DRENNUDREN-302523 format. One record per atom (N, C-alpha, C, CB): residue in three letters; x, y, z. Coordinates in Angstrom, 2 decimals, always signed. Atoms other than C-alpha are relative to their C-alpha. Glycine has a CB too. Layout:
N
Ala, X, Y, Z $
...
//
This chain:
70
Unk, -1.21, +0.09, +0.80 $
Unk, +74.53, -129.37, -0.82 $
Unk, +1.16, -0.52, +0.83 $
Unk, +0.33, +1.35, -0.61 $
Unk, -1.09, +0.42, -0.86 $
Unk, +76.94, -129.80, +2.07 $
Unk, -0.12, -1.47, +0.36 $
Unk, +0.04, +0.85, +1.26 $
Unk, +0.20, +1.41, -0.29 $
Unk, +75.40, -133.19, +2.95 $
Unk, +0.45, -0.87, -1.15 $
Unk, -1.47, -0.27, +0.32 $
Unk, -0.39, +0.77, +1.18 $
Unk, +75.93, -134.44, -0.59 $
Unk, +1.52, -0.03, -0.11 $
Unk, -0.63, +0.59, -1.29 $
Unk, -1.47, -0.06, +0.07 $
Unk, +79.55, -133.26, -0.59 $
Unk, +0.61, -0.90, +1.07 $
Unk, +0.49, +1.45, +0.18 $
Unk, -0.53, +0.81, -1.09 $
Unk, +80.18, -134.91, +2.78 $
Unk, -0.16, -1.48, -0.30 $
Unk, -0.69, +0.35, +1.32 $
Unk, +0.25, +1.40, +0.33 $
Unk, +78.63, -138.19, +1.66 $
Unk, +0.90, -0.45, -1.15 $
Unk, -1.48, -0.20, -0.37 $
Unk, -0.88, +0.34, +1.13 $
Unk, +80.57, -138.14, -1.63 $
Unk, +1.44, -0.11, +0.47 $
Unk, -0.12, +1.06, -1.12 $
Unk, -1.37, +0.02, -0.52 $
Unk, +83.79, -137.36, +0.23 $
Unk, +0.23, -1.26, +0.84 $
Unk, +0.28, +1.26, +0.85 $
Unk, -0.12, +1.21, -0.83 $
Unk, +83.18, -140.17, +2.72 $
Unk, +0.11, -1.24, -0.89 $
Unk, -1.21, -0.13, +0.95 $
Unk, -0.05, +1.14, +0.91 $
Unk, +82.56, -142.61, -0.15 $
Unk, +1.37, -0.08, -0.68 $
Unk, -1.11, +0.11, -1.06 $
Unk, -1.32, -0.03, +0.64 $
Unk, +85.81, -141.53, -1.87 $
Unk, +1.07, -0.46, +0.98 $
Unk, +0.32, +1.41, -0.52 $
Unk, -0.97, +0.40, -1.00 $
Unk, +87.75, -141.98, +1.35 $
Unk, -0.08, -1.50, +0.26 $
Unk, -0.22, +0.78, +1.31 $
Unk, +0.18, +1.41, -0.28 $
Unk, +86.30, -145.43, +1.96 $
Unk, +0.48, -0.89, -1.15 $
Unk, -1.44, -0.29, +0.29 $
Unk, -0.39, +0.82, +1.14 $
Unk, +87.15, -146.63, -1.55 $
Unk, +1.43, +0.28, -0.47 $
Unk, -0.95, +0.23, -1.14 $
Unk, -1.38, -0.33, +0.38 $
Unk, +90.61, -145.04, -1.81 $
Unk, +0.97, -0.95, +0.69 $
Unk, +0.32, +1.47, +0.36 $
Unk, -0.99, +0.85, -0.67 $
Unk, +93.66, -147.20, -1.13 $
Unk, +0.69, +0.74, +1.14 $
Unk, +1.04, -0.50, -1.01 $
Unk, -0.68, -0.56, -1.15 $
Unk, +95.44, -146.64, +2.15 $
Unk, +1.51, -0.01, -0.25 $
Unk, -0.34, -0.78, +1.30 $
Unk, -1.46, -0.07, +0.06 $
Unk, +99.08, -145.53, +2.26 $
Unk, +0.50, -0.14, +1.43 $
Unk, +0.51, +1.34, -0.68 $
Unk, -0.57, +0.09, -1.33 $
Unk, +101.11, -146.65, +5.24 $
Unk, +1.51, -0.10, -0.08 $
Unk, -0.57, -1.19, +0.76 $
Unk, -1.46, -0.01, -0.11 $
Unk, +104.72, -146.28, +6.30 $
Unk, +0.39, -0.81, +1.23 $
Unk, +0.55, +1.46, +0.08 $
Unk, -0.46, +0.82, -1.12 $
Unk, +106.49, -148.83, +8.49 $
Unk, +1.38, +0.48, +0.43 $
Unk, +0.03, -1.52, -0.39 $
Unk, -1.25, -0.51, -0.56 $
Unk, +109.18, -147.25, +10.66 $
Unk, +0.44, -0.91, +1.15 $
Unk, -0.16, +1.47, +0.48 $
Unk, -0.54, +0.75, -1.13 $
Unk, +111.44, -148.94, +13.19 $
Unk, +1.19, +0.75, +0.57 $
Unk, +0.40, -1.45, -0.42 $
Unk, -1.16, -0.62, -0.62 $
Unk, +113.97, -147.67, +15.68 $
Unk, +0.50, -0.85, +1.16 $
Unk, -0.33, +1.42, +0.47 $
Unk, -0.57, +0.84, -1.05 $
Unk, +115.18, -150.63, +17.66 $
Unk, -0.86, -1.18, +0.32 $
Unk, +0.22, +0.80, +1.23 $
Unk, +0.74, +1.15, -0.46 $
Unk, +113.77, -153.47, +19.63 $
Unk, +0.32, -0.28, +1.45 $
Unk, +0.33, -1.22, -0.85 $
Unk, -0.25, +0.32, -1.40 $
Unk, +113.71, -155.09, +23.02 $
Unk, +1.41, -0.51, +0.21 $
Unk, -1.02, -1.04, +0.50 $
Unk, -1.32, +0.52, -0.32 $
Unk, +116.97, -155.89, +24.74 $
Unk, -0.09, -1.50, +0.30 $
Unk, +0.62, +0.77, +1.21 $
Unk, -0.05, +1.45, -0.26 $
Unk, +118.01, -159.41, +25.74 $
Unk, -1.04, -0.45, +1.03 $
Unk, +1.38, -0.38, +0.47 $
Unk, +0.96, +0.37, -1.05 $
Unk, +115.67, -159.35, +28.74 $
Unk, -1.44, +0.28, -0.41 $
Unk, +0.33, +0.76, +1.28 $
Unk, +1.33, -0.39, +0.47 $
Unk, +112.69, -158.04, +26.71 $
Unk, -0.69, +0.99, +0.93 $
Unk, -0.88, -1.22, -0.17 $
Unk, +0.58, -0.95, -0.94 $
Unk, +112.18, -155.41, +29.43 $
Unk, +0.21, +1.45, -0.41 $
Unk, +0.58, -0.22, +1.37 $
Unk, -0.33, -1.38, +0.38 $
Unk, +113.76, -152.32, +27.86 $
Unk, +0.09, +0.09, -1.52 $
Unk, +1.33, +0.46, +0.66 $
Unk, -0.07, -0.24, +1.43 $
Unk, +113.28, -150.98, +24.34 $
Unk, +1.26, +0.81, -0.30 $
Unk, -1.28, +0.73, -0.52 $
Unk, -1.26, -0.66, +0.33 $
Unk, +116.66, -150.05, +22.87 $
Unk, -0.08, +0.63, -1.38 $
Unk, +1.16, -0.99, +0.05 $
Unk, -0.06, -0.69, +1.28 $
Unk, +116.98, -147.45, +20.12 $
Unk, +1.31, -0.35, -0.70 $
Unk, -0.14, +1.54, +0.18 $
Unk, -1.18, +0.30, +0.79 $
Unk, +119.38, -148.36, +17.33 $
Unk, +0.52, +1.26, -0.67 $
Unk, -0.30, -1.09, -1.05 $
Unk, -0.34, -1.21, +0.73 $
Unk, +119.32, -145.04, +15.49 $
Unk, -0.48, +1.23, +0.76 $
Unk, -0.61, -0.03, -1.42 $
Unk, +0.46, -1.25, -0.60 $
Unk, +118.89, -141.39, +16.46 $
Unk, -1.45, +0.29, -0.37 $
Unk, +0.90, +1.16, -0.43 $
Unk, +1.36, -0.21, +0.48 $
Unk, +115.69, -141.31, +14.40 $
Unk, -0.52, -1.30, -0.60 $
Unk, -0.07, +1.15, -1.04 $
Unk, +0.56, +1.22, +0.59 $
Unk, +113.29, -144.02, +13.16 $
Unk, +0.43, -0.17, -1.46 $
Unk, -1.53, +0.02, +0.09 $
Unk, -0.40, +0.34, +1.37 $
Unk, +114.22, -145.78, +9.90 $
Unk, -1.21, -0.55, -0.74 $
Unk, +1.17, -1.03, +0.00 $
Unk, +1.09, +0.49, +0.82 $
Unk, +111.70, -146.35, +7.11 $
Unk, +0.38, -1.37, -0.56 $
Unk, -0.33, +0.99, -1.15 $
Unk, -0.28, +1.35, +0.46 $
Unk, +111.56, -150.09, +6.41 $
Unk, -0.85, -0.41, -1.19 $
Unk, -0.21, -0.98, +1.13 $
Unk, +0.89, +0.39, +1.10 $
Unk, +108.59, -150.39, +4.06 $
Unk, -1.11, +1.02, -0.18 $
Unk, -0.59, -1.40, +0.26 $
Unk, +1.15, -0.84, +0.34 $
Unk, +105.76, -148.55, +2.34 $
Unk, -1.03, -0.91, -0.65 $
Unk, +0.41, +1.20, -0.95 $
Unk, +1.07, +0.77, +0.60 $
Unk, +102.42, -150.04, +1.47 $
Unk, -1.01, +0.93, -0.66 $
Unk, -0.70, -0.89, +1.04 $
Unk, +0.99, -0.80, +0.71 $
Unk, +99.99, -148.68, -1.11 $
Unk, -0.62, -0.86, -1.08 $
Unk, +0.64, +1.30, -0.62 $
Unk, +0.67, +0.69, +1.09 $
Unk, +97.40, -150.12, -3.43 $
Unk, -1.25, -0.71, +0.44 $
Unk, +0.92, -0.98, -0.63 $
Unk, +1.26, +0.68, -0.25 $
Unk, +94.28, -152.17, -3.70 $
Unk, +0.13, -1.52, +0.06 $
Unk, -0.99, +0.37, -1.07 $
Unk, -0.20, +1.45, -0.02 $
Unk, +95.80, -155.66, -3.83 $
Unk, +0.17, -0.52, +1.41 $
Unk, +1.20, -0.38, -0.82 $
Unk, -0.25, +0.59, -1.31 $
Unk, +96.74, -157.98, -1.03 $
Unk, +1.13, +0.74, +0.68 $
Unk, +0.33, -1.51, -0.14 $
Unk, -1.04, -0.67, -0.78 $
Unk, +98.99, -156.72, +1.72 $
Unk, +1.38, -0.36, -0.57 $
Unk, -0.09, -0.39, +1.49 $
Unk, -1.29, +0.47, +0.52 $
Unk, +101.89, -158.82, +0.39 $
Unk, +0.33, +0.63, -1.36 $
Unk, -0.01, -1.52, -0.13 $
Unk, -0.23, -0.52, +1.35 $
Unk, +101.46, -157.52, -3.17 $
Unk, +0.17, +1.52, -0.04 $
Unk, -1.14, -0.38, -0.89 $
Unk, -0.07, -1.46, +0.00 $
Unk, +101.27, -153.84, -2.19 $
Unk, +1.11, +0.55, +0.88 $
Unk, -1.32, +0.57, +0.44 $
Unk, -1.07, -0.41, -0.91 $
Unk, +104.22, -153.76, +0.20 $
Unk, +1.31, +0.12, -0.76 $
Unk, +0.14, -1.01, +1.16 $
Unk, -1.31, -0.23, +0.62 $
Unk, +107.53, -152.29, -1.00 $
Unk, +1.00, +0.28, +1.10 $
Unk, -0.05, +1.17, -1.04 $
Unk, -1.04, -0.18, -1.01 $
Unk, +110.63, -152.62, +1.15 $
Unk, +1.03, +1.02, -0.46 $
Unk, +0.68, -1.33, +0.31 $
Unk, -1.12, -0.88, +0.26 $
Unk, +113.29, -149.93, +1.35 $
Unk, +1.26, -0.86, +0.01 $
Unk, +0.08, +1.17, +1.06 $
Unk, -1.22, +0.80, -0.11 $
Unk, +116.91, -151.08, +1.03 $
Unk, +0.28, -0.48, +1.42 $
Unk, +1.19, +0.80, -0.51 $
Unk, -0.21, +0.40, -1.40 $
Unk, +117.18, -151.10, +4.84 $
Unk, -1.00, -1.05, +0.40 $
Unk, -0.11, +1.22, +0.94 $
Unk, +1.03, +1.00, -0.32 $
Unk, +113.91, -153.01, +5.12 $
Unk, +0.31, -1.35, -0.63 $
Unk, -1.36, +0.48, -0.47 $
Unk, -0.38, +1.25, +0.67 $
Unk, +115.11, -155.61, +2.60 $
Unk, +1.15, -0.67, +0.74 $
Unk, +0.38, +0.25, -1.47 $
Unk, -1.15, +0.54, -0.72 $
Unk, +118.34, -156.01, +4.52 $
Unk, -0.42, -0.67, +1.31 $
Unk, +1.01, +1.11, +0.28 $
Unk, +0.44, +0.53, -1.30 $
Unk, +116.50, -156.64, +7.80 $
Unk, -1.07, -1.08, -0.13 $
Unk, -0.54, +1.12, +0.85 $
Unk, +1.10, +0.95, +0.21 $
Unk, +113.83, -158.88, +6.29 $
Unk, +0.45, -1.42, +0.33 $
Unk, -0.51, +0.08, -1.45 $
Unk, -0.37, +1.39, -0.32 $
Unk, +113.84, -162.42, +7.72 $
Unk, +0.05, -0.85, -1.27 $
Unk, -1.00, -0.61, +1.01 $
Unk, -0.14, +0.89, +1.17 $
Unk, +114.89, -165.14, +5.29 $
Unk, -1.20, -0.90, -0.19 $
Unk, +1.25, -0.84, +0.13 $
//
């Protein structure tokens, strides 16, 4: 019974969409040698969820939209 449950659970995990959160808290300085924090804590820029393409399942936060390259 436990084997069946484990196999069923593994199958559900493999077919379930992944949720991911994209956080950022700075970037390299002018010399690219030191990582500089911009905020006291990381900022959520985007969330991805769904079964479509990466582009179609990505949702930007207001801060993420503001920082998004043109």
